[in-house]
N, CA, C and O atoms as a Tinker XYZ file with bonds, in Angstrom:
   336  protein
     1  N    104.473000   98.903000  105.332000    73     2
     2  CA   103.597000  100.029000  105.540000    64     1     3
     3  C    104.343000  101.224000  106.139000    63     2     4     5
     4  O    104.051000  102.360000  105.765000    81     3
     5  N    105.289000  101.013000  107.046000    73     3     6
     6  CA   106.006000  102.187000  107.570000    64     5     7
     7  C    106.705000  102.984000  106.460000    63     6     8     9
     8  O    106.737000  104.214000  106.505000    81     7
     9  N    107.258000  102.290000  105.477000    73     7    10
    10  CA   107.948000  102.973000  104.380000    64     9    11
    11  C    106.970000  103.794000  103.544000    63    10    12    13
    12  O    107.271000  104.924000  103.160000    81    11
    13  N    105.818000  103.232000  103.270000    73    11    14
    14  CA   104.810000  103.971000  102.508000    64    13    15
    15  C    104.375000  105.214000  103.279000    63    14    16    17
    16  O    104.253000  106.294000  102.702000    81    15
    17  N    104.143000  105.063000  104.574000    73    15    18
    18  CA   103.707000  106.197000  105.388000    64    17    19
    19  C    104.756000  107.303000  105.421000    63    18    20    21
    20  O    104.408000  108.483000  105.394000    81    19
    21  N    106.035000  106.936000  105.478000    73    19    22
    22  CA   107.074000  107.971000  105.516000    64    21    23
    23  C    107.280000  108.601000  104.130000    63    22    24    25
    24  O    107.502000  109.807000  104.026000    81    23
    25  N    107.207000  107.797000  103.080000    73    23    26
    26  CA   107.425000  108.303000  101.720000    64    25    27
    27  C    106.270000  109.163000  101.214000    63    26    28    29
    28  O    106.465000  109.988000  100.321000    81    27
    29  N    105.088000  108.987000  101.761000    73    27    30
    30  CA   103.949000  109.761000  101.266000    64    29    31
    31  C    104.094000  111.247000  101.548000    63    30    32    33
    32  O    103.352000  112.055000  100.989000    81    31
    33  N    105.033000  111.620000  102.401000    73    31    34
    34  CA   105.307000  113.033000  102.635000    64    33    35
    35  C    106.016000  113.665000  101.436000    63    34    36    37
    36  O    105.960000  114.879000  101.242000    81    35
    37  N    106.682000  112.833000  100.635000    73    35    38
    38  CA   107.472000  113.333000   99.502000    64    37    39
    39  C    106.859000  113.036000   98.143000    63    38    40    41
    40  O    107.191000  113.698000   97.160000    81    39
    41  N    105.968000  112.052000   98.070000    73    39    42
    42  CA   105.428000  111.654000   96.772000    64    41    43
    43  C    104.004000  111.146000   96.924000    63    42    44    45
    44  O    103.522000  110.919000   98.034000    81    43
    45  N    103.354000  110.975000   95.807000    73    43    46
    46  CA   101.976000  110.496000   95.791000    64    45    47
    47  C    101.947000  109.047000   95.338000    63    46    48    49
    48  O    102.660000  108.655000   94.414000    81    47
    49  N    101.118000  108.265000   95.996000    73    47    50
    50  CA   100.918000  106.869000   95.614000    64    49    51
    51  C     99.459000  106.669000   95.247000    63    50    52    53
    52  O     98.565000  107.263000   95.850000    81    51
    53  N     99.232000  105.831000   94.258000    73    51    54
    54  CA    97.871000  105.432000   93.899000    64    53    55
    55  C     97.858000  103.907000   93.869000    63    54    56    57
    56  O     98.621000  103.288000   93.128000    81    55
    57  N     96.992000  103.311000   94.674000    73    55    58
    58  CA    96.866000  101.857000   94.746000    64    57    59
    59  C     95.447000  101.455000   94.389000    63    58    60    61
    60  O     94.489000  102.152000   94.723000    81    59
    61  N     95.324000  100.342000   93.718000    73    59    62
    62  CA    94.032000   99.694000   93.507000    64    61    63
    63  C     94.151000   98.331000   94.176000    63    62    64    65
    64  O     95.018000   97.534000   93.817000    81    63
    65  N     93.286000   98.061000   95.144000    73    63    66
    66  CA    93.420000   96.835000   95.924000    64    65    67
    67  C     92.082000   96.348000   96.457000    63    66    68    69
    68  O     91.141000   97.125000   96.619000    81    67
    69  N     92.014000   95.076000   96.720000    73    67    70
    70  CA    90.870000   94.483000   97.405000    64    69    71
    71  C     91.195000   94.289000   98.875000    63    70    72    73
    72  O     90.357000   93.812000   99.640000    81    71
    73  N     92.401000   94.654000   99.274000    73    71    74
    74  CA    92.861000   94.451000  100.639000    64    73    75
    75  C     92.759000   95.764000  101.407000    63    74    76    77
    76  O     93.528000   96.690000  101.152000    81    75
    77  N     91.822000   95.854000  102.340000    73    75    78
    78  CA    91.600000   97.091000  103.089000    64    77    79
    79  C     92.774000   97.454000  103.988000    63    78    80    81
    80  O     92.882000   98.597000  104.431000    81    79
    81  N     93.658000   96.492000  104.262000    73    79    82
    82  CA    94.816000   96.795000  105.103000    64    81    83
    83  C     95.702000   97.871000  104.470000    63    82    84    85
    84  O     96.271000   98.696000  105.185000    81    83
    85  N     95.825000   97.874000  103.164000    73    83    86
    86  CA    96.733000   98.809000  102.492000    64    85    87
    87  C     96.300000  100.265000  102.697000    63    86    88    89
    88  O     97.122000  101.061000  103.152000    81    87
    89  N     95.080000  100.652000  102.393000    73    87    90
    90  CA    94.721000  102.057000  102.641000    64    89    91
    91  C     94.615000  102.396000  104.124000    63    90    92    93
    92  O     94.913000  103.522000  104.523000    81    91
    93  N     94.196000  101.443000  104.938000    73    91    94
    94  CA    94.039000  101.728000  106.364000    64    93    95
    95  C     95.401000  101.872000  107.039000    63    94    96    97
    96  O     95.664000  102.876000  107.700000    81    95
    97  N     96.261000  100.875000  106.876000    73    95    98
    98  CA    97.573000  100.919000  107.528000    64    97    99
    99  C     98.515000  101.904000  106.844000    63    98   100   101
   100  O     99.450000  102.402000  107.469000    81    99
   101  N     98.276000  102.187000  105.566000    73    99   102
   102  CA    99.093000  103.152000  104.842000    64   101   103
   103  C     98.653000  104.583000  105.069000    63   102   104   105
   104  O     99.234000  105.507000  104.500000    81   103
   105  N     97.631000  104.781000  105.897000    73   103   106
   106  CA    97.129000  106.113000  106.236000    64   105   107
   107  C     96.722000  106.882000  104.981000    63   106   108   109
   108  O     97.148000  108.018000  104.771000    81   107
   109  N     95.896000  106.251000  104.154000    73   107   110
   110  CA    95.442000  106.852000  102.897000    64   109   111
   111  C     94.667000  108.135000  103.153000    63   110   112   113
   112  O     93.872000  108.222000  104.090000    81   111
   113  N     94.907000  109.114000  102.318000    73   111   114
   114  CA    94.184000  110.376000  102.417000    64   113   115
   115  C     92.850000  110.326000  101.692000    63   114   116   117
   116  O     91.936000  111.091000  102.001000    81   115
   117  N     92.742000  109.415000  100.720000    73   115   118
   118  CA    91.491000  109.250000   99.984000    64   117   119
   119  C     91.259000  107.775000   99.721000    63   118   120   121
   120  O     92.112000  107.092000   99.154000    81   119
   121  N     90.110000  107.295000  100.133000    73   119   122
   122  CA    89.684000  105.923000   99.867000    64   121   123
   123  C     88.438000  106.011000   98.989000    63   122   124   125
   124  O     87.504000  106.756000   99.286000    81   123
   125  N     88.440000  105.241000   97.910000    73   123   126
   126  CA    87.305000  105.216000   96.990000    64   125   127
   127  C     86.777000  103.788000   96.986000    63   126   128   129
   128  O     87.389000  102.900000   96.392000    81   127
   129  N     85.660000  103.565000   97.639000    73   127   130
   130  CA    85.030000  102.250000   97.661000    64   129   131
   131  C     84.141000  102.082000   96.442000    63   130   132   133
   132  O     83.230000  102.879000   96.219000    81   131
   133  N     84.398000  101.060000   95.663000    73   131   134
   134  CA    83.639000  100.831000   94.429000    64   133   135
   135  C     82.922000   99.486000   94.508000    63   134   136   137
   136  O     83.360000   98.575000   95.211000    81   135
   137  N     81.833000   99.381000   93.789000    73   135   138
   138  CA    81.155000   98.086000   93.696000    64   137   139
   139  C     80.707000   97.874000   92.258000    63   138   140   141
   140  O     80.416000   98.820000   91.526000    81   139
   141  N     80.662000   96.618000   91.884000    73   139   142
   142  CA    80.258000   96.263000   90.524000    64   141   143
   143  C     78.733000   96.247000   90.435000    63   142   144   145
   144  O     78.048000   95.757000   91.332000    81   143
   145  N     78.229000   96.785000   89.350000    73   143   146
   146  CA    76.789000   96.812000   89.098000    64   145   147
   147  C     76.565000   96.255000   87.697000    63   146   148   149
   148  O     77.191000   96.712000   86.740000    81   147
   149  N     75.686000   95.283000   87.572000    73   147   150
   150  CA    75.384000   94.713000   86.268000    64   149   151
   151  C     76.023000   93.357000   86.078000    63   150   152   153
   152  O     76.720000   92.847000   86.955000    81   151
   153  N     75.777000   92.789000   84.928000    73   151   154
   154  CA    76.276000   91.463000   84.582000    64   153   155
   155  C     77.706000   91.523000   84.079000    63   154   156   157
   156  O     78.151000   92.552000   83.573000    81   155
   157  N     78.423000   90.417000   84.220000    73   155   158
   158  CA    79.808000   90.325000   83.749000    64   157   159
   159  C     79.886000   90.709000   82.276000    63   158   160   161
   160  O     79.055000   90.291000   81.471000    81   159
   161  N     80.886000   91.502000   81.936000    73   159   162
   162  CA    81.060000   91.928000   80.556000    64   161   163
   163  C     80.272000   93.160000   80.187000    63   162   164   165
   164  O     80.620000   93.861000   79.237000    81   163
   165  N     79.211000   93.435000   80.927000    73   163   166
   166  CA    78.381000   94.608000   80.652000    64   165   167
   167  C     78.226000   95.497000   81.873000    63   166   168   169
   168  O     77.543000   96.519000   81.823000    81   167
   169  N     78.857000   95.109000   82.959000    73   167   170
   170  CA    78.717000   95.855000   84.203000    64   169   171
   171  C     79.550000   97.125000   84.228000    63   170   172   173
   172  O     80.388000   97.369000   83.360000    81   171
   173  N     79.294000   97.909000   85.237000    73   171   174
   174  CA    80.032000   99.154000   85.466000    64   173   175
   175  C     80.423000   99.235000   86.935000    63   174   176   177
   176  O     79.872000   98.523000   87.775000    81   175
   177  N     81.370000  100.099000   87.234000    73   175   178
   178  CA    81.754000  100.356000   88.620000    64   177   179
   179  C     80.951000  101.534000   89.131000    63   178   180   181
   180  O     80.760000  102.524000   88.426000    81   179
   181  N     80.484000  101.420000   90.355000    73   179   182
   182  CA    79.694000  102.478000   90.969000    64   181   183
   183  C     80.409000  102.965000   92.221000    63   182   184   185
   184  O     80.921000  102.168000   93.007000    81   183
   185  N     80.439000  104.278000   92.397000    73   183   186
   186  CA    81.018000  104.880000   93.597000    64   185   187
   187  C     79.914000  105.651000   94.303000    63   186   188   189
   188  O     79.421000  106.656000   93.790000    81   187
   189  N     79.531000  105.181000   95.469000    73   187   190
   190  CA    78.524000  105.883000   96.260000    64   189   191
   191  C     79.212000  107.021000   97.019000    63   190   192   193
   192  O     80.336000  106.839000   97.487000    81   191
   193  N     78.578000  108.182000   97.155000    73   191   194
   194  CA    79.201000  109.308000   97.869000    64   193   195
   195  C     79.676000  108.946000   99.274000    63   194   196   197
   196  O     80.686000  109.474000   99.740000    81   195
   197  N     78.966000  108.060000   99.947000    73   195   198
   198  CA    79.359000  107.681000  101.306000    64   197   199
   199  C     80.586000  106.761000  101.333000    63   198   200   201
   200  O     81.154000  106.520000  102.398000    81   199
   201  N     80.996000  106.243000  100.162000    73   199   202
   202  CA    82.161000  105.357000  100.074000    64   201   203
   203  C     83.397000  106.107000   99.584000    63   202   204   205
   204  O     84.358000  105.491000   99.124000    81   203
   205  N     83.374000  107.422000   99.683000    73   203   206
   206  CA    84.453000  108.264000   99.182000    64   205   207
   207  C     84.918000  109.201000  100.285000    63   206   208   209
   208  O     84.128000  109.978000  100.822000    81   207
   209  N     86.212000  109.128000  100.625000    73   207   210
   210  CA    86.756000  110.022000  101.644000    64   209   211
   211  C     87.903000  109.370000  102.391000    63   210   212   213
   212  O     88.448000  108.360000  101.947000    81   211
   213  N     88.262000  109.941000  103.511000    73   211   214
   214  CA    89.350000  109.390000  104.322000    64   213   215
   215  C     88.782000  108.420000  105.351000    63   214   216   217
   216  O     87.568000  108.329000  105.536000    81   215
   217  N     89.664000  107.708000  106.006000    73   215   218
   218  CA    89.256000  106.741000  107.028000    64   217   219
   219  C     88.594000  107.444000  108.211000    63   218   220   221
   220  O     87.911000  106.805000  109.012000    81   219
   221  N     88.795000  108.755000  108.322000    73   219   222
   222  CA    88.174000  109.533000  109.402000    64   221   223
   223  C     86.675000  109.709000  109.192000    63   222   224   225
   224  O     85.948000  110.015000  110.137000    81   223
   225  N     86.216000  109.521000  107.976000    73   223   226
   226  CA    84.790000  109.628000  107.668000    64   225   227
   227  C     84.120000  108.330000  108.097000    63   226   228   229
   228  O     84.540000  107.250000  107.682000    81   227
   229  N     83.099000  108.423000  108.912000    73   227   230
   230  CA    82.452000  107.250000  109.518000    64   229   231
   231  C     82.010000  106.223000  108.480000    63   230   232   233
   232  O     82.254000  105.031000  108.663000    81   231
   233  N     81.375000  106.648000  107.408000    73   231   234
   234  CA    80.884000  105.693000  106.404000    64   233   235
   235  C     82.036000  104.970000  105.701000    63   234   236   237
   236  O     81.887000  103.810000  105.315000    81   235
   237  N     83.171000  105.633000  105.531000    73   235   238
   238  CA    84.342000  105.000000  104.913000    64   237   239
   239  C     84.965000  104.018000  105.899000    63   238   240   241
   240  O     85.399000  102.934000  105.507000    81   239
   241  N     85.011000  104.394000  107.179000    73   239   242
   242  CA    85.539000  103.487000  108.204000    64   241   243
   243  C     84.693000  102.224000  108.294000    63   242   244   245
   244  O     85.235000  101.129000  108.439000    81   243
   245  N     83.381000  102.361000  108.210000    73   243   246
   246  CA    82.485000  101.195000  108.243000    64   245   247
   247  C     82.745000  100.312000  107.028000    63   246   248   249
   248  O     82.778000   99.088000  107.148000    81   247
   249  N     82.930000  100.920000  105.863000    73   247   250
   250  CA    83.247000  100.166000  104.648000    64   249   251
   251  C     84.547000   99.381000  104.831000    63   250   252   253
   252  O     84.610000   98.201000  104.484000    81   251
   253  N     85.580000  100.024000  105.371000    73   251   254
   254  CA    86.860000   99.353000  105.607000    64   253   255
   255  C     86.691000   98.207000  106.608000    63   254   256   257
   256  O     87.292000   97.146000  106.444000    81   255
   257  N     85.883000   98.418000  107.634000    73   255   258
   258  CA    85.633000   97.368000  108.623000    64   257   259
   259  C     84.993000   96.143000  107.980000    63   258   260   261
   260  O     85.328000   95.009000  108.320000    81   259
   261  N     84.072000   96.377000  107.050000    73   259   262
   262  CA    83.371000   95.279000  106.393000    64   261   263
   263  C     84.309000   94.469000  105.498000    63   262   264   265
   264  O     84.175000   93.249000  105.396000    81   263
   265  N     85.251000   95.145000  104.855000    73   263   266
   266  CA    86.148000   94.499000  103.905000    64   265   267
   267  C     87.372000   93.905000  104.592000    63   266   268   269
   268  O     87.876000   92.859000  104.182000    81   267
   269  N     87.847000   94.576000  105.636000    73   267   270
   270  CA    89.075000   94.176000  106.321000    64   269   271
   271  C     88.981000   92.754000  106.838000    63   270   272   273
   272  O     87.974000   92.362000  107.426000    81   271
   273  N     90.042000   91.982000  106.616000    73   271   274
   274  CA    90.076000   90.609000  107.110000    64   273   275
   275  C     89.927000   90.612000  108.621000    63   274   276   277
   276  O     90.693000   91.275000  109.320000    81   275
   277  N     88.960000   89.887000  109.123000    73   275   278
   278  CA    88.736000   89.822000  110.560000    64   277   279
   279  C     87.624000   90.746000  111.031000    63   278   280   281
   280  O     87.223000   90.685000  112.193000    81   279
   281  N     87.124000   91.596000  110.151000    73   279   282
   282  CA    86.004000   92.462000  110.491000    64   281   283
   283  C     86.362000   93.570000  111.457000    63   282   284   285
   284  O     87.517000   93.989000  111.539000    81   283
   285  N     85.369000   94.040000  112.186000    73   283   286
   286  CA    85.542000   95.178000  113.086000    64   285   287
   287  C     86.574000   94.894000  114.169000    63   286   288   289
   288  O     87.356000   95.781000  114.511000    81   287
   289  N     86.599000   93.679000  114.719000    73   287   290
   290  CA    87.576000   93.356000  115.764000    64   289   291
   291  C     88.999000   93.548000  115.261000    63   290   292   293
   292  O     89.837000   94.101000  115.974000    81   291
   293  N     89.281000   93.099000  114.046000    73   291   294
   294  CA    90.616000   93.255000  113.466000    64   293   295
   295  C     90.933000   94.731000  113.246000    63   294   296   297
   296  O     92.072000   95.157000  113.432000    81   295
   297  N     89.938000   95.504000  112.853000    73   295   298
   298  CA    90.117000   96.936000  112.647000    64   297   299
   299  C     90.509000   97.615000  113.959000    63   298   300   301
   300  O     91.414000   98.449000  113.979000    81   299
   301  N     89.842000   97.266000  115.041000    73   299   302
   302  CA    90.135000   97.841000  116.358000    64   301   303
   303  C     91.547000   97.470000  116.811000    63   302   304   305
   304  O     92.275000   98.315000  117.332000    81   303
   305  N     91.934000   96.211000  116.615000    73   303   306
   306  CA    93.282000   95.769000  116.990000    64   305   307
   307  C     94.328000   96.558000  116.203000    63   306   308   309
   308  O     95.316000   97.018000  116.776000    81   307
   309  N     94.121000   96.715000  114.906000    73   307   310
   310  CA    95.078000   97.464000  114.086000    64   309   311
   311  C     95.111000   98.929000  114.509000    63   310   312   313
   312  O     96.170000   99.555000  114.517000    81   311
   313  N     93.968000   99.462000  114.855000    73   311   314
   314  CA    93.888000  100.858000  115.319000    64   313   315
   315  C     94.747000  101.041000  116.571000    63   314   316   317
   316  O     95.516000  101.997000  116.664000    81   315
   317  N     94.619000  100.145000  117.508000    73   315   318
   318  CA    95.421000  100.229000  118.738000    64   317   319
   319  C     96.898000   99.998000  118.474000    63   318   320   321
   320  O     97.747000  100.691000  119.034000    81   319
   321  N     97.208000   99.035000  117.628000    73   319   322
   322  CA    98.601000   98.686000  117.352000    64   321   323
   323  C     99.341000   99.776000  116.596000    63   322   324   325
   324  O    100.477000  100.106000  116.934000    81   323
   325  N     98.701000  100.339000  115.569000    73   323   326
   326  CA    99.379000  101.296000  114.705000    64   325   327
   327  C     99.009000  102.761000  114.975000    63   326   328   329
   328  O     99.600000  103.673000  114.397000    81   327
   329  N     98.041000  102.970000  115.846000    73   327   330
   330  CA    97.699000  104.329000  116.257000    64   329   331
   331  C     97.096000  105.219000  115.195000    63   330   332   333
   332  O     97.380000  106.416000  115.162000    81   331
   333  N     96.273000  104.667000  114.329000    73   331   334
   334  CA    95.604000  105.513000  113.335000    64   333   335
   335  C     94.171000  105.705000  113.719000    63   334   336
   336  O     93.428000  106.387000  113.013000    81   335
């Protein structure tokens, strides 16, 4: 993660992941939370306006807390450890 954070000053990265640690610890500028709607094979991805933005946006932070391994407690520990 330190390498990604330093390199993002020079280039753009786009990640698709189910692991909330990557956008949170990588200091992502844009997080897009998506959810599947519909049956397998016929479903679509939905992006709610409240699931779009940076980690500084409260609704996006709550989304990351829900997905992040360990829940809110793990999010707080990472916040203190990495200073984001």
